[in-house]
C-alpha positions as CSV (number, residue, x, y, z in Angstrom):
1,M,110.3,83.1,80.1
2,D,107.6,84.0,82.6
3,R,108.2,87.1,84.6
4,P,107.8,86.7,88.3
5,F,105.5,88.9,90.2
6,V,107.4,91.5,92.2
7,P,105.4,92.8,95.3
8,W,105.4,96.6,95.2
9,G,107.3,96.6,91.9
10,T,106.5,99.1,89.1
11,A,103.6,97.0,87.7
12,H,102.1,96.4,91.1
13,V,102.2,100.0,92.1
14,T,100.9,101.1,88.8
15,A,97.9,98.8,89.1
16,I,97.1,100.1,92.6
17,G,97.5,103.7,91.4
18,L,95.1,103.1,88.5
19,T,92.6,101.5,90.9
20,V,92.3,104.7,92.8
21,L,92.9,107.3,90.1
22,V,90.5,106.1,87.5
23,P,87.3,106.1,89.7
24,M,88.3,109.4,91.3
25,I,88.5,111.1,87.8
26,F,85.1,109.6,86.7
27,A,83.5,110.4,90.0
28,T,84.7,114.1,89.8
29,A,83.4,114.3,86.2
30,V,80.0,112.9,87.1
31,R,79.6,115.2,90.0
32,L,80.6,118.2,88.0
33,S,78.3,117.3,85.1
34,G,75.2,116.6,87.3
35,S,74.0,114.4,84.5
36,R,72.2,111.2,85.5
37,K,72.7,109.8,82.0
38,F,76.4,110.4,82.2
39,A,76.6,108.8,85.6
40,R,74.6,105.8,84.3
41,A,77.0,105.5,81.3
42,I,80.0,105.4,83.6
43,S,78.4,102.8,85.8
44,L,77.9,100.6,82.8
45,L,81.5,101.2,81.8
46,F,82.7,99.8,85.1
47,A,80.3,97.0,84.9
48,G,81.5,96.1,81.4
49,E,85.1,96.0,82.6
50,L,84.3,93.6,85.3
51,L,82.2,91.3,83.0
52,A,84.9,91.4,80.3
53,T,87.6,90.4,82.9
54,W,85.5,87.6,84.2
55,A,84.9,86.3,80.6
56,L,88.6,86.6,79.9
57,W,89.3,84.5,83.0
58,Y,86.9,81.7,82.0
59,W,88.3,81.7,78.5
60,L,91.9,81.5,79.9
61,I,91.2,78.5,82.2
62,A,89.3,76.7,79.3
63,V,92.0,77.1,76.7
64,R,94.8,76.2,79.2
65,G,93.0,73.3,80.7
66,W,92.7,74.7,84.2
67,L,89.1,73.8,84.7
68,S,88.3,72.7,88.2
69,P,86.0,73.6,91.0
70,A,88.6,75.9,92.4
71,T,88.8,78.0,89.2
72,I,85.2,77.8,88.0
73,L,83.1,78.3,91.2
74,P,82.7,82.0,92.2
75,L,83.2,81.4,95.9
76,Q,86.1,83.7,96.8
77,L,84.9,86.6,98.9
78,C,86.3,88.8,96.1
79,D,83.8,87.1,93.7
80,W,80.9,88.0,96.0
81,A,82.2,91.5,96.3
82,T,82.3,91.8,92.5
83,I,78.8,90.3,92.1
84,A,77.4,92.9,94.6
85,A,79.2,95.7,92.8
86,L,77.9,94.5,89.5
87,I,74.3,94.5,90.8
88,T,74.7,98.0,92.1
89,L,76.3,99.3,88.9
90,F,73.4,98.0,86.9
91,R,70.7,98.9,89.4
92,P,71.9,101.2,92.2
93,N,70.5,100.1,95.6
94,Q,71.5,100.3,99.2
95,R,71.5,96.5,100.0
96,S,74.0,95.4,97.3
97,Y,76.1,98.5,97.6
98,E,76.8,98.1,101.3
99,L,77.9,94.5,100.7
100,S,80.2,95.5,97.9
101,Y,81.6,98.4,100.1
102,F,82.4,96.2,103.1
103,W,83.6,93.2,101.2
104,A,85.7,95.2,98.7
105,F,87.5,97.3,101.2
106,S,88.0,94.5,103.8
107,G,88.8,91.5,101.6
108,T,89.5,92.6,98.0
109,L,91.8,95.4,99.1
110,Q,93.9,93.0,101.0
111,A,94.2,90.8,97.9
112,L,95.2,93.9,95.9
113,L,97.9,94.9,98.4
114,T,99.3,91.4,99.1
115,P,98.4,89.3,95.9
116,D,98.7,85.5,96.0
117,L,100.2,85.7,92.6
118,S,103.3,84.3,91.0
119,Y,103.3,85.9,87.5
120,G,104.1,89.5,86.6
121,F,103.0,91.8,83.8
122,P,102.3,91.1,80.9
123,D,101.2,87.6,81.8
124,L,97.4,87.3,81.4
125,R,97.1,86.0,84.9
126,F,98.5,89.3,86.2
127,V,96.2,91.3,83.9
128,V,93.1,89.3,85.0
129,F,94.0,89.5,88.7
130,F,94.4,93.2,88.8
131,A,91.6,94.0,86.4
132,F,89.3,91.9,88.5
133,H,90.3,93.0,92.0
134,G,91.2,96.5,91.1
135,G,88.1,96.8,89.0
136,A,85.9,95.8,92.0
137,I,87.5,98.3,94.2
138,A,87.4,101.0,91.6
139,S,83.7,100.3,91.1
140,V,82.9,100.7,94.7
141,L,85.0,103.9,94.9
142,Y,83.0,105.3,91.9
143,L,79.7,104.3,93.5
144,T,80.7,106.0,96.8
145,L,82.3,109.2,95.4
146,G,80.4,109.6,92.2
147,M,77.0,108.1,92.9
148,R,77.1,109.2,96.5
149,L,76.1,105.9,98.0
150,R,77.2,105.1,101.5
151,P,76.7,102.6,104.3
152,Y,74.5,103.3,107.4
153,A,74.4,101.8,110.9
154,A,71.8,99.4,109.7
155,S,74.3,98.2,107.1
156,I,76.5,96.6,109.7
157,P,74.3,93.7,110.9
158,R,73.3,93.0,107.3
159,A,76.9,92.8,106.2
160,I,77.8,90.5,109.1
161,A,74.9,88.2,108.3
162,W,75.8,88.0,104.6
163,S,79.4,87.4,105.6
164,L,78.5,84.5,107.9
165,L,76.5,83.1,105.0
166,Y,79.6,83.3,102.8
167,L,81.7,81.6,105.5
168,V,79.2,78.7,105.6
169,C,79.1,78.4,101.8
170,A,82.9,78.6,101.4
171,L,83.5,76.0,104.2
172,A,81.0,73.6,102.7
173,A,82.5,73.9,99.2
174,N,86.0,73.4,100.6
175,R,85.0,70.3,102.3
176,L,83.1,68.9,99.2
177,F,85.6,69.9,96.5
178,H,88.9,70.0,98.6
179,T,89.3,73.7,97.6
180,N,90.6,76.7,99.6
181,F,88.0,79.3,99.1
182,G,88.4,82.3,101.4
183,Y,91.7,80.7,102.4
184,L,89.7,78.8,105.0
185,S,91.5,75.5,104.4
186,A,95.1,76.9,104.3
187,K,97.0,80.2,104.3
188,P,98.2,81.7,101.0
189,L,101.6,80.6,99.8
190,K,102.6,84.2,99.3
191,P,103.1,86.6,102.3
192,S,99.8,88.0,103.7
193,L,98.1,89.3,106.8
194,L,97.2,85.7,107.7
195,D,100.9,85.0,108.4
196,V,100.7,86.9,111.7
197,M,97.7,84.8,112.8
198,G,97.7,81.5,114.5
199,P,97.7,78.1,112.8
200,W,94.6,76.5,111.2
201,P,91.8,76.4,112.3
202,I,92.5,79.1,114.9
203,Y,93.1,81.8,112.3
204,I,89.5,81.3,111.0
205,A,88.2,82.6,114.3
206,E,90.8,85.4,114.2
207,L,89.6,86.3,110.7
208,M,86.0,86.5,111.9
209,G,87.1,88.9,114.7
210,L,89.1,91.0,112.2
211,G,86.2,91.1,109.8
212,L,83.9,92.5,112.4
213,A,86.5,95.1,113.4
214,L,87.0,96.1,109.8
215,V,83.2,96.5,109.2
216,V,83.1,98.9,112.2
217,L,86.2,100.7,111.1
218,L,84.9,101.1,107.5
219,Y,81.7,102.6,108.8
220,A,83.5,104.9,111.3
221,P,84.2,107.8,108.8
222,F,80.5,108.1,107.9
223,Y,79.5,107.9,111.6
224,V,81.9,110.7,112.5
225,A,80.7,112.8,109.5
226,D,77.1,112.3,110.5
227,A,77.9,113.3,114.1
228,L,79.8,116.4,113.1
229,R,77.0,117.4,110.7
230,Q,74.4,116.9,113.4
231,A,76.4,118.9,116.0
232,K,76.8,121.7,113.4
233,R,73.1,121.9,112.9
234,A,72.4,121.8,116.6
235,S,74.8,124.7,117.2
236,G,73.3,126.8,114.4
237,R,69.8,126.8,116.1
């Protein structure tokens, strides 16, 4: 008998805890070691976890006959966040990192906290869901805390431009394949933040506004830290 997913049950809380704890441990170890080779090895470890999870998902939908545009095409925002994280893990760079940062902590984090999921642990769908979404967030946490990557003011317009491109691609795919990428065709069946928004298509405009606010909010800690650092330097002159 399939176990139903229990929001904020033991398995859910454990998955969230591991998502935060694992990258913090690795990031601390990397910063204490000061070894670029060790940091590179941990990056590849995170990349391997994401790729293995993606491979497991495609194997699962193949053997269970779930093949469809909705399951095959990587057109959820979480997919794009994961791809950006993978690129950064293999080749650290500012452009892909900043996209993974904004997308993971605005979209993927929401999916982790309010999963559109019916099956609990140890169902493979539960394992894949949290290994994928949690793995993407954990990777970005490691890149931020361990590799010391961060967004800048110039990252904001680039993130907005790429997000608008995602919106166009997801809307086009939804119209062509009758899918629901980005939940742009219908709200999730499970409780989510979209429940407090208006009906379709009004909530799409609200999502765009929320996305813009989240990008600014996610950059705010770095802006404040830069301002404090600059003020400290100025007062020390």
